[in-house]
C-alpha positions in Angstrom: -4.2 -9.1 10.7 -4.7 -5.4 10.5 -2.6 -3.6 13.1 -3.7 -0.5 15.1 -3.5 2.7 13.1 -4.0 4.9 16.2 -1.8 7.8 17.0 0.2 6.8 20.1 0.7 9.3 22.9 4.4 9.5 24.3 3.1 8.0 27.5 -0.3 6.4 27.6 -2.4 7.4 30.6 -2.7 3.9 32.0 1.2 3.8 32.2 1.2 6.9 34.4 1.1 6.0 38.1 -0.6 9.3 39.1 -3.2 9.3 36.2 -6.8 9.3 37.3 -9.2 6.9 35.5 -12.2 8.5 33.7 -14.4 5.5 34.3 -14.0 3.2 37.3 -15.9 -0.1 37.5 -15.5 -1.6 40.9 -16.5 -5.2 41.7 -19.6 -5.2 39.5 -21.6 -8.4 39.5 -24.8 -9.3 37.7 -26.7 -12.6 37.9 -29.6 -14.0 36.0 -31.0 -16.8 38.2 -28.0 -18.9 39.1 -25.9 -17.7 36.2 -23.2 -15.1 36.7 -23.4 -12.9 33.6 -20.8 -10.4 35.1 -18.7 -11.8 37.9 -16.9 -9.3 40.2 -15.5 -7.1 37.3 -13.2 -4.2 38.1 -11.8 -2.1 35.4 -10.4 1.4 34.8 -10.8 3.3 31.5 -9.1 6.6 30.8 -10.2 9.8 29.2 -10.1 9.6 25.4 -9.6 5.9 25.1 -11.2 3.7 22.4 -11.7 0.7 24.7 -13.0 -2.7 23.6 -14.7 -5.5 25.5 -13.9 -8.6 23.5 -15.2 -12.2 23.9 -17.4 -14.9 22.6 -21.1 -15.2 22.9 -22.3 -15.3 26.5 -19.0 -14.0 28.0 -20.8 -11.0 29.7 -19.6 -8.2 27.6 -23.0 -7.0 26.4 -24.4 -7.2 29.9 -21.6 -5.1 31.2 -22.2 -2.5 28.5 -25.9 -2.4 29.4 -25.0 -1.9 33.1 -22.8 1.1 32.1 -25.8 2.5 30.1 -28.2 2.0 33.0 -30.3 -0.5 31.0 -29.4 -3.2 33.5 -28.9 -2.9 37.3 -25.9 -4.5 38.9 -26.5 -6.8 41.9 -23.4 -5.3 43.6 -20.5 -3.0 42.8 -20.0 0.6 41.8 -19.6 2.6 38.6 -17.9 6.1 38.8 -17.7 8.4 35.9 -15.2 11.1 36.7 -15.9 11.9 40.3 -19.6 11.1 40.1 -21.1 7.8 41.2 -23.6 6.8 38.5 -24.4 3.3 39.8 -28.0 4.0 40.6 -28.7 6.8 38.1 -31.4 6.1 35.4 -30.2 6.1 31.8 -31.6 9.6 31.1 -29.5 11.1 33.9 -26.2 9.6 32.9 -23.8 11.6 30.6 -23.7 8.5 28.5 -25.1 7.6 25.1 -25.4 4.2 23.4 -25.3 3.2 19.8 -27.1 -0.1 19.1 -26.1 -2.8 16.6 -29.4 -2.3 14.8 -28.8 1.5 14.6 -32.5 2.0 15.7 -33.0 4.8 13.2 -36.6 6.1 12.7 -37.6 5.0 9.2 -40.1 7.8 8.7 -37.6 10.6 9.6 -34.9 12.1 7.5 -31.2 11.9 8.4 -31.4 15.4 9.8 -34.5 14.6 11.9 -32.9 11.4 13.2 -29.9 13.3 14.4 -32.0 16.1 15.9 -34.4 13.8 17.7 -32.5 13.5 21.0 -31.7 17.2 21.0 -35.3 18.1 20.7 -36.1 15.8 23.6 -33.6 17.8 25.6 -35.4 21.0 24.6 -32.5 22.7 23.0 -33.1 25.8 21.0 -33.7 25.5 17.3 -30.6 27.4 16.4 -28.4 25.2 18.5 -30.1 22.0 17.1 -29.5 23.2 13.6 -25.8 24.0 14.3 -25.2 20.6 16.0 -26.9 18.6 13.2 -24.8 20.4 10.6 -21.7 19.8 12.6 -22.5 16.1 13.0 -23.2 15.7 9.2 -19.9 17.2 8.4 -18.1 15.0 11.0 -19.5 11.8 9.4 -19.2 13.2 5.8 -22.9 13.1 5.0 -23.5 16.8 4.4 -25.4 16.0 1.1 -27.6 13.3 2.7 -29.5 15.2 5.3 -32.9 15.0 3.7 -32.8 11.3 2.8 -34.6 8.6 4.7 -32.8 5.6 6.2 -34.0 3.2 3.4 -32.3 5.5 0.9 -28.9 4.9 2.5 -26.3 2.2 2.4 -25.5 0.1 5.4 -22.3 2.1 6.0 -24.2 5.4 5.7 -26.9 4.3 8.2 -24.1 3.3 10.6 -22.7 6.9 10.3 -26.1 8.5 10.9 -26.5 6.4 14.1 -23.1 7.5 15.2 -23.8 11.1 14.5 -27.1 10.9 16.4 -25.3 9.4 19.4 -22.5 12.0 19.4 -24.9 15.0 18.8 -25.9 15.0 22.5 -22.2 15.4 23.4 -22.0 12.5 25.8 -18.9 12.1 28.0 -19.0 8.4 27.3 -20.2 6.6 24.1 -21.1 2.9 24.3 -21.2 0.9 21.0 -22.8 -2.5 20.9 -21.3 -4.5 18.0 -21.2 -1.3 15.9 -20.0 -3.0 12.7 -21.8 -6.2 13.0 -24.4 -5.4 10.3 -21.8 -4.5 7.7 -20.2 -6.8 5.1 -16.5 -7.6 5.5 -15.1 -5.1 3.0 -17.2 -2.2 4.3 -16.4 -3.3 7.9 -12.7 -3.0 7.3 -13.0 0.5 5.9 -15.4 1.6 8.6 -13.0 0.5 11.4 -10.5 3.1 10.5 -13.2 5.7 9.9 -14.6 5.1 13.4 -11.1 5.6 14.9 -10.6 8.8 13.0 -14.0 10.2 14.2 -13.3 9.2 17.8 -9.9 10.9 17.7 -11.4 14.1 16.3 -14.2 14.4 18.9 -12.1 13.2 21.8 -15.0 11.3 23.4 -14.2 8.1 25.3 -15.6 5.1 23.4 -16.3 1.7 24.8 -17.3 -0.9 22.3 -18.4 -4.5 22.5 -17.3 -7.0 19.9 -16.7 -10.7 19.3 -14.5 -9.9 16.3 -10.8 -9.9 17.5 -9.5 -8.2 14.4 -12.0 -5.4 14.8 -10.9 -4.9 18.4 -7.2 -5.1 17.5 -7.6 -2.5 14.7 -9.6 0.1 16.6 -8.7 -0.1 20.2 -6.2 1.7 22.5 -6.7 -1.2 24.9 -8.8 -4.4 25.0 -10.4 -6.4 27.9 -10.8 -10.0 27.0 -13.8 -11.5 28.8 -14.8 -15.1 29.5 -17.6 -16.5 31.7 -18.4 -13.1 33.2 -14.8 -12.3 34.1 -12.0 -10.2 32.6 -9.0 -12.5 31.9 -6.6 -9.9 30.5 -6.5 -6.1 29.8 -3.8 -4.9 27.5 -3.0 -3.1 24.3 -3.6 -5.0 21.1 0.1 -5.6 20.6 0.5 -6.9 24.1 -2.4 -9.3 23.8 -1.1 -10.7 20.6 2.6 -11.1 21.7 2.1 -11.8 25.4 -1.2 -13.5 26.0 -1.9 -14.2 29.7 -3.2 -17.7 29.2 -4.2 -20.2 26.6 -7.7 -18.8 26.1 -6.3 -15.4 25.1 -3.6 -16.9 22.9 -6.2 -18.9 21.0 -8.8 -16.2 20.8 -6.4 -13.5 19.5 -5.2 -14.5 16.0 -3.9 -17.8 14.8 -1.5 -19.7 17.1 0.3 -23.0 17.5 0.0 -24.6 20.9 2.8 -27.0 21.8 2.0 -29.0 25.0 4.7 -30.5 27.1 6.4 -30.6 30.5 9.3 -28.6 32.0 12.4 -30.7 31.8 15.0 -28.1 33.0 15.3 -24.4 33.9 18.4 -22.3 34.4 17.7 -18.6 35.2 15.4 -17.5 32.3 16.2 -20.5 30.1 13.4 -23.1 30.2 13.5 -26.4 28.5 10.3 -28.4 27.8 9.8 -31.8 26.4 7.1 -32.1 23.8 6.2 -35.6 22.7 4.3 -34.6 19.6 7.2 -32.4 18.3 9.6 -35.3 19.2 12.2 -33.6 21.4 13.1 -31.0 24.0 12.9 -27.3 23.2 14.2 -24.1 24.7 12.1 -21.0 25.6 12.7 -17.8 27.6 10.6 -17.7 30.8 11.5 -15.7 33.9 9.2 -17.3 36.4 10.6 -20.5 38.0 8.6 -23.7 37.3 9.2 -27.1 39.0 10.5 -29.9 36.8 7.5 -31.8 35.4 5.1 -28.8 35.4 2.7 -29.1 32.4 3.1 -26.1 30.1 1.6 -25.0 26.8 4.0 -23.0 24.5 2.2 -20.5 22.1 4.1 -19.7 18.9 2.5 -17.6 16.2 2.6 -19.0 12.6 4.6 -16.1 11.2 7.3 -16.6 13.8 8.2 -20.1 12.5 10.9 -20.4 9.8 10.9 -23.0 7.1 14.1 -24.8 5.9 14.8 -27.5 3.3 17.4 -29.2 5.6 18.0 -29.4 9.3 19.0 -25.9 10.5 22.4 -26.2 12.1 22.2 -22.8 13.8 18.8 -23.2 15.4 18.2 -24.8 18.9 14.5 -25.4 18.3 13.5 -27.4 15.1 11.2 -30.2 14.1 10.7 -32.2 10.9 7.3 -32.6 9.2 5.4 -32.9 5.9 3.0 -30.5 4.2 -0.6 -31.8 4.6 -2.6 -28.6 3.8 -2.0 -25.5 1.8 -4.0 -22.3 1.6 -2.9 -19.6 -0.9 -4.3 -16.2 0.2 -2.6 -13.8 -2.2 -0.3 -11.9 0.2 0.5 -15.1 2.2 0.4 -18.8 2.0 -0.7 -20.9 5.0 0.9 -24.4 5.4 -0.2 -27.1 7.8 2.9 -29.3 8.5 2.4 -32.6 10.4 5.3 -34.0 12.4 5.9 -37.7 12.5 4.8 -37.7 16.1 1.4 -36.1 15.4 1.8 -32.3 16.0 0.2 -30.2 13.2 2.0 -26.9 12.9 0.6 -23.9 11.2 3.1 -21.8 9.2 2.6 -18.5 7.5 4.9 -17.4 4.6 4.6 -13.9 3.1 4.8 -13.5 -0.7 7.2 -10.7 -1.4 7.5 -11.0 -5.2 4.7 -10.4 -7.7 3.1 -13.6 -9.1 4.9 -15.6 -6.5 3.5 -19.1 -6.2 3.3 -21.1 -3.0 6.8 -22.1 -1.9 6.0 -25.8 -1.2 3.7 -28.5 -2.3 1.6 -31.2 -0.6 3.7 -34.0 1.0 7.0 -31.9 0.8 9.3 -32.7 3.7 10.2 -29.5 5.7 12.2 -28.5 8.7 10.6 -25.9 11.0 12.4 -23.7 13.5 11.7 -20.9 15.9 13.8 -18.8 18.4 13.4 -19.2 22.2 11.9 -15.7 22.4 9.4 -16.3 19.6 6.8 -17.9 21.9 5.2 -17.6 25.2 5.1 -20.2 28.0 1.6 -20.6 29.4 0.7 -22.4 32.6 -3.0 -21.8 32.4 
């Protein structure tokens, strides 16, 4: 998984107790009939963030974005941008712009004319329009494409024109609805870093909607994971990956093994749980006290699991199994290892040497281990 390439501030604004949010969403709810599309959502976003709303189809992320844009009206709640309440303002009065997934470029206009369109609607002077268009073309590296029509551009170039048009009006907040959804995988990966670079140069706060967890992890300063109209966790990409709040987040963000069991003992921060499918009792670190017998799910990422040819004498947590599936992906190999009690464990091994072949073959017997701090104990 690509990791965030963003420049990290010494202290992020959301870590400062006296920092004031740039955008405050307070108790926003939106229903369609009896369905809660957005259900009592409260959220703070800080100046200069690249913030992502992440979730599957129907989770409410796009509806929330449209409410921020003024394209939908909330049933209740407030939205404050800076010190201004914009809850009831129409879209054209909000210092907000939106970039749609389809890009919505005018096919009969040139790139320059598309970028200038919103500025002309705002009745800016010709000189200022010319200067802003030139500045935007330079920002998105399309200086030589100003006279071309959209059908003469690649998908990535059209995406950059749409971004330039959205930024030309100098919004305080830019909303992006699945901005990379129309691009192929290779171009999407390149454009992720390009978008982050542009956002950091202009300093505008971005809020993007995506269902692609890798996209959110790569671009965002923080991510809000949504499900059924509610926010289930807000955190940095690294925190979401390493410390998911619940099983839904653990399974949505990257690959993960879930070991189900029950608490069998707990001493201070040492928690033991019995897992029938792994065939034993295992030790994890968990600070919150849990009664004996409490059902738990332990999440362990595939790259955290070590592989051995014999039982590891120095490891507290280990299980035996046989290789049932192998996927060679070039830089890594993925193994599915089935224990004799029915647990299938996903293991990821990195290839460090050139021309290195997969380490193991189908039906090989292996021993798997992990440290007590390599996983997260989930109770929901």
